[in-house]
Structures are given as C-alpha cells and as structure tokens.
N, C-alpha and C positions, 0 to 999 in steps of 0.2 A: 712480577719476576720473583722466583723463589729465593729465599735467603740461603746462604751457604754455611754449612757447619764444617768443623774440622775434627779429626780424631786426635785425642791427646794420648790415650793408652787404652788398654783393654777395658771396655765398659765405661769409658769417659769420653765425652764429646764437648767441644767448645763452640761458641758462636760469638763472632765479633759484631758489636753494635756501635758503629761510628768509631769511637776510640777506646772502648772498654770491652772486656770479655765477660761472658757468663758461661757456666758449665753445667752439664747434666751427667750425673753419675748413676749407672745401673748396678744394683747389687748382683753379686754372683749367684747363680741358681743354687738353691739349697742353703744359702747363707742368710739372705734377707730378701724381702719382697720389694718389688717396684723400683722406682728411681727417684732421685732427689735433685732439685734445682739449686745451684749455688750462685747467689747474686741475681739481680734482676735488671741490670743495665740502666740506661737513662730513661727518663719519662717518655712514654710513647712507644716503648719497645715491646709491649705485651703481645701484639699480634704476631710479630716475628718469632718470639719465643714459643708461643703456642703452635705456630706453623711447624717449627723445627721439631718440637716435642712430638707432634702427631706424625711427622714423617719418620721419626725414629721408633716411636713406641706404639703407634696406631691411633686412629681417629677416636676422639673422646678421651684420650689419656689424661691423667693428671698425676703430678708427683705425690709421693707420700709425705713430703715435707719440703720446705724451702729453708736453706741455710744462708745467712748473710755473713760474709767475712767481716763486714762493718757496715755502718748505716749511711755513709756519704751518698749524696744524691745520684752519683753515677753508678752506684751499686744497689741502690734501693728505689730508683726512680720509678720503676714500673710495678713496684710491689703492691700498692693499693689496688691498681687495676687488675693485676693477676689474681688477687685474693677475691675479687668479685666473680672471677671465672672459676678459680680453684680455691675452695674453702679448706685450706690445709694449715697445719702448724708452721710457724716461722721460728727458727732457732737462732739465738744470738748469745754472745757472752754476757754475763750479768752486768758488766761495766758498760755495755752498749745499749742497755735497756732504756735509759733516760731519753735518748735521741730518737727512740721509736715508740715512745708513749706520750710524746708531747711535753715532757717535763723540762728539757734543756736543749738549747742550740749548741752546735759545735763552735769552737773558737773560729774567728774569721780567717779567711785565707790571707796568706802573706805574699803580697805582690812585689815585695822588695828582694826576694831571694834570687832573682835573675834566671837565666837559662833559656828564655825564649818567649814566643808568642802565647803559649798556653798559660804561662805564669802571669802575663799581662792581663789576661781576661779572667783570671781565677776569681776575682771579686764577684763575678757573675754566678758562680756555683752556689746553689742553695745550701745553707748551713743550718737553717731552721729545722726543727724536728717534724716528723710525721707521727701519726698515732695509729698503730695497728695492735693495740693492747689485746684485743679479743683473740688474736691468733698467736700472740707472742709466747714463746717458751724459752726459759733460761737454760743454757747448756750446763749440764753437770760436769765439772772439771774432771771427775773420776770416771763416770759412766759414759761420757761422750754423748753422741746422738743416737738414740735407739734405731732410727731409720737408716743409719749408716754404721752397722755393727763392726765392720772391718777397718773403718777409718779412724785414725787418732786425731783428736782436736788439740791444737797447740795454740796457747795464748801468745800472741805476738804483738804486744802493744808498741806504741810509738807513733804510728800514723794516726791511730785513734786509741783511746784507752782500752776498749774491748775488742780490738782487732784479733781475728783468729786465722789460722791456716789449717789445712786438712792434709793428712799424710796417710798413705796406704803402704804399709810396710812390705807387703807381699812382693811388689815390684818397684818399691821406693818412688812412687809418684807423689808429687807435692803440688797442691793448689795453694799458692802463696798469697792470694789477694793482692793487697798493696804493701805488704811487708817489704818487698822489693819488686822491681819490675824488670821486664826484658826489652824495654825501649826507654828513650829519654822523654818522660812525660811532660817536661817543661817546654819541649820544642814541638811546634805544630808539624814540622817536616817529619820528625821521627814518629810522633804520636799518631798522626793520621795516616801515615804510610806503613806503620808497623815495622820500621827499620829496627833491626836487632841490635841491642846494646844493653847488657846487664847493668842495672842502675839501682840506686836506693829507692825508697818510697817517694812519691810525688812531693817535691820540696815545698810547694805552695800550701799544702794542707797537712803537713806533718808537724805536730805540735810538741813532741817530746823526742828529741834526737838521741838522748842517752838511752832511752828504752828502745828506740828503733835500732840502734847499734847492737844491743843485746839480742834483740829478736832475730836479726840477720845472722848473727853468729850461732844462735840456737838452731836455726834452719840449716845452715851450712854444715853443722855437726852431724846432721842426719844423712849427709852424702846422697841426696836424691839423684836418681838417674833420669827422671822426667820432671820438668817444672812447667806448670801453667800459672801465669800471673794475671792480675786484673788488667794489665796493659802490656801489649807486646806479644810477640809470637812464642810458641812453645819452644823450650830449649831442652836438649837431651845430651846424655853421654859425657864424653871427656870434655867437650866444649863447655858444657854446663858446670861440671865439677871444678874445672880450672877457673872459669869466670867467677863462680860463686865464692870459691875460696879466696880469690883475689879481692873481691868486694868485701868479704868479711874481715880480712886482714888489714884492709886499707880504708875502712868505712869512713873514718873521720876526714880523710882527704878526698875520697872519691864521691861521697854521698852528701855530707853535711855542707850546706851553703856557707860561704865565707861571712855573710852577714844576713841578718833577718830577725824578725820579731821573736822567734822561738829558739834561736841558736844558743844564746847564753842563759836563757831562763825559760823553762818549759811551762806550758799550760798545765794546771792541776785539775784533776777530776776524781770523783768517787762514784758510788752507786746512785747518787742523786743528780749527777751531771757535772758540768764545769763549775769549779770553785775559784779559779784564778786564771786570768789572762794577762800576760805581760804587756806593758805599754808598747805602743807602736814605736819603732826605732827610727823611722824616716822623719825628716823635717818637713815643714809645710810645703816648701818648693818641690821636694822630691815627690810628695804625695800628689800635688797638683799635676806634676809631670807624668806620673804613673797613671793617674786617672785619665788624662788626655790621650796618652798612648793606648790605654786599654779601650777607650771609646772607639778610637780608629781601628784597633785590632778587632773589636767585636763587630763593627760594621763590615770589615773585610770578610770575617768568618761567615756572617749571615749571607753575604753575596755569594761566597763560594759554595755554601751548602744548599741555598735555595735560589 
C-alpha cells in the first residue's frame, strides 16, 4: 500500500511516519535547484520516504541535501540508511554536531514529567549518538543553508541545544521541528491519532525549559500563517496565530511540567556535547513504579503496532 503525503504549502509536503512528521521542500523555479528533505523519521522509515520522494519528484530522484531540526532518534532514525541510498550533505546547527559524530549522548529522557503513555515509555527512545561525520555540514548562522536559499534558519534551543526551525518569509511558513508541537506528544491518544492541540516541546526529552520558552516566543513573534511541526497536524491562519500567541504568553503554565529532572536545573551542553546532567529528582519507589508502568506500556504498544 502506498504511503500518503500531505500538502503543507506551496512547494512543501509532509509525510507522517507513525507519530512523527518529515518534510520535503522544493525550491521555486529560478531561485534554487532541486528539493531538500527535513528530518528522517524513526528507524526503518527510509523506504516510505524514498517512495514518496519518487512519487513527487520522479523515479531515481534524490534531495540536494538533508536538514535535521535536531538529532533525536525519531528525527534522525532513518538517516544512515538514507545516506546509503542518497549520498548528500546533512546540515545541522553546530551545537547538534556532537550527537551526530559519535562524541556525545543526549541527556536521558525524563519519565517523571507526566502527561501520559508516551512519557512512560520514553526511557526506550535512543539517546546515544550516531556517526554521519562524512556527510555532516555545520549550518552557518548568517548564510543559512545554500540548498534552501529562501528559507531562514532560526536557532531554537531548549528541546536540544542545537535545535533549529525553518522559516519562509514569502508566505510565512514555519517548520518548527519540536520547538513546539501541534499535538500532546506525552499522550498516546493524541500523538498516535494526531489530535490537534498546540503544545510545548515534548516534555520527556526537553532539557532546558528556559531556552525552550525563549524559542517559542521568538517563533510566535514571526506571526507565521502556516506551521508544520515534528508531531501533529499542520495548523494555519487565525487558529494558529491565536493558539501560538496563547502558548507564548503562558508557556510556563501551559508547557513546563510541574516537576521533573530538568524543570529547576537545565542540562548544560557546548560544542563538544553534554557537560552537565541534573540528578534524577524521583525517589527509588517512584523510579521502580515508573519502570514497571513503562514495561507494561511498552508491551501494550508492541501488541498494538505488531
């Protein structure tokens, strides 16, 4: 059965892969050549991505580049497999490089932030690095991405140190990655059904809430008319502007969890990777309880998917 893609805006298409989105951007004729892939989904998504690319751009097509909003496993999972098929440059923010060159793991997920099933099983998500050094290119903060000449790169840290968003000023289209989302990523009901709900970044893997707040306010100030996020459906127009403004103004009460490992003290990182991880805030009983609940949740998820 063919995979289904959806239109985001002129020259931009999206593909939903389980609970995460990837995007394909075609440059306007006369402005730039070819198309660019943004993020690569979970591991094992490469065949679906290639199928959609060929249905949009023709058999044997390949992107001029791949751009990662960040390197978490649900956004870089198929990267190594795709690079075997498409030997193209991979662009990331300099602060994201350590997690894609094998130098540093991300901080561990925080299963204590609450919100639902996806939080309980977040300990399963890979936080160890991959190594794609040969193809990796650092994004120049002033020049942006050569293969996307009309798109502005915006550094939006918080969810990860080198997280970026992409903005197309001509029609104010924003690809926000996980800087914020349009569903509740902590809830399996929301995340797997793509129920619409503008929300902050995924709580269980956001390690700097102060930076995350600043990033959302920076994006809200752009007043985008179309937003495509890493998780959830596309949002547009007045509904988007109202919801995003509300989130930006009330981020601390709407998005930041009441408790959690990174709530009062952020993880620290630099160009070499993670330098400090706050101690776990849950006690031994809570940890055992969460582990048991997560094991049951993981078993249920496997049964549902397979």
